[in-house]
N, C-alpha and C positions, 0 to 999 in steps of 0.2 A: 504494500500500500504506500503510495507516494503522495506526500502532502505538497501543496502549493503554498509558497510563502510570498506575502506581499510586503515589499520594502517600500516605505513611505517617507517622503521629505515634505515638511510643512513650510509654507511661505505665508507671510503676513504683510499687510499694508497695501497701498494703492497698486504697486507693481506685482503683486502676488501671482496673479493669473499668468502674466507674461513670463515671469521668472519660472514658474512651474512648467509652462509649455516648453520653454527653452531647455530646462533641465531634462524633461522627458525625451527630447531629441538626443541629448547626450547619452541617456540611458540606452536608447535604441542603438546608437553607434557603438557603445561599449559591448552590448550583447552580440552585435553582428561581428565585431572585431574578434571576439573570443568564441564565436560559433556556439553560443549558448542556446539551449532549447527554451527560450522564453515563451511565455504564453501571452503576455501583453505588456506594453508600456503605455503610459499616457499621463494625463493630468485632469484634475477636476477642480472647478471653481466651487467651493463649498458655501461661501458667503461673499459679500461684496469685496472684502479685504482679506480673504483667506482662501488659499488654494493648496493643493497637494500635487506632487509628481509621484509616480509609482512605477514599479516593475514587478511582475509576477514571475517567479522562478520556481522550478522544482526544488524541493528541500535540499537535495544533494548539492546543487549549485549554490543555493542560498548560503549554506554553511561555508562553502569555499570562498565566496565573494563578499561576505558581510564586512570583513575588515578592510577590503579595498573600496567598496562603495560607501560605507559608513552612513547607512540610513538613519534618519532621526528616530524611526520606530519601525516595528515589523509586526505582522499578524498572520495567522493562518488563514489563507483565503479559501482553501478547499481541501478536503481529504477524500482521496479516492478509495 
């Protein structure tokens, strides 16, 4: 059974959405450069001045790349 881990970066203030969008592009580039089996990258505007960037990774990759990516937080996105 493989769990999917969601790494999350939080951004606040007027530029939050734009910063989160930009960071999500770098997450995709990171995953492609290392040929990771990502499930999704993206960003979400949660409120007017709060947004997140995220990447969904299989747990085996999340453990390996946690120290490199240094997410603000992580959560289990799904368990198969």
